[in-house]
C-alpha positions, 0 to 999 in steps of 0.5 A: 927401225924407221919404215919410211923407205920400206916397201909393202906389196899388196896383191888384189889391190884394185878393190876391197880389202886390198885397196883399203890395205894399200891406203892404210899402209901408205898412210903409215909411211910404207912405199906400197906396191899395189898389185892387181890386173886392173890398171885403171883402178890401180892408177886411181888408187895411186893418184890418191897417195904418193906412197902408192905405186901401181903395178900390174899383176896376175897371180895366175900367170907365172911370168907376171909374178916373175916380172914383179919379183924382177922389178922388186929384186933390189928394193927393201921389201919387208911386207907381203900381203897376199890378198888376191882371191875370191869365190866364183860360185855358190853351187851345191857340190853335186851341181858344181862346175869343176872349172869354177873349182879350178879357178878358185884354187888357181887364184886363192891357193896357187896364186898365193904360192907363186907370190910367196915363192917369188918374193920371199927371197927378197924379204930375206935380202931385207933381213926382216919381214912379214908375210900376211895371207888373207884367208877366211873363216871358210878355211875353218868351217864349211857351209852349204854352197861354199864347197869350192871356196871353203876347200880352197881356203882350207888349203890356203890355211894349211899353206900358211901353217906349213910356211911358218914351220919351214921359215922357223929360225928366220926373221920372217913372220907369217900371219894369217888374217881370217875374216868372216862376213865382210861387205865389199863392192865385189866379193858377193857379186863375183860369187853369184856371177853378177847377180846383185839380188843374190849378193844383197841377200848375203848381207840382208838384215845385218846392220854392221858387217865388217868393211874392207877398212876394218880388215885392213886395220887388222892387217896394219896392226899385225904388220906394225907390231914389234918384229919378235911378235907374230900373229899366227892367225886372227879371226875377225867377224862382225858382232852379228856373226857368232859363227858361220851359220849363226848370224843375227839379222834384223827383220823389217816389219 
C-alpha cells in the first residue's frame, strides 16, 4: 500500500527525537502532524518540509488532546508516535520533590494514555496502523537519582504491553522503542533544571552517544516494516553504554 497520503502523528515534536522523527517520516512520504506545545519551533520545523504540519498539543491537557482528535477524525491516520515525555529531576528518593514525580507521571504516563485513547479509534477507521511509544532503558533498569523517571518509564512500558494484549486480533501494531544514552539539546538540561554543567557531565567522555536522528531511524524502520511484522520492543544504546551503570568514558590526560 502506498504511504503517500497516510498521516503520522508525532507528539513532543518541537525538539530532539520528536523533531527528528517528524523529519524522517516526512522524507518518506507521510503527512506528518508534528504536535507539541511550542508553536514557534513547530512552525520552523514545518517550514523545512511541506509534508509536515504543525499542531499545538499539550498531552497533559485533555481538551488539547480532544481537539487534536477532532482535527484528525476523518484523516487517514495510520501512525502514532508517542514521544512526548521527559525527566524533571535528578534527586535522591529521600530528597525528592513529589510535585516533580507528579509532573513526570503526568507527562510520560498519563499523557501517553490520553493520546492513545483519543487517536486509536482513528487508526481503527483507517483499517491498519501502528502505535509507537518511546520509553527508555530506565523502564528496565533503575539507577540512583533516577527514581521518578525510572518509575514513570516502567509504568509506560507496562502500558505498552497491556495495550498490545488488548488490541490483539486487530490490525494495529504496538511497538516500544527504548533508547539508552541519547544526547539531545534539552533532555539533560530539563532534568537538571537548566544546569548546563550538570547536564554536560552525563555525556562526559562518551565519544559517540546516540543522537535524536539515530532513534528516529529506529522508529522509521519499525513503522515501515510489513504490516504483519511487529517490533514488540527495541532497546538501543551507543556502543559505549553496555548497561545503565556500565559506560565507557575516555578521560583526558
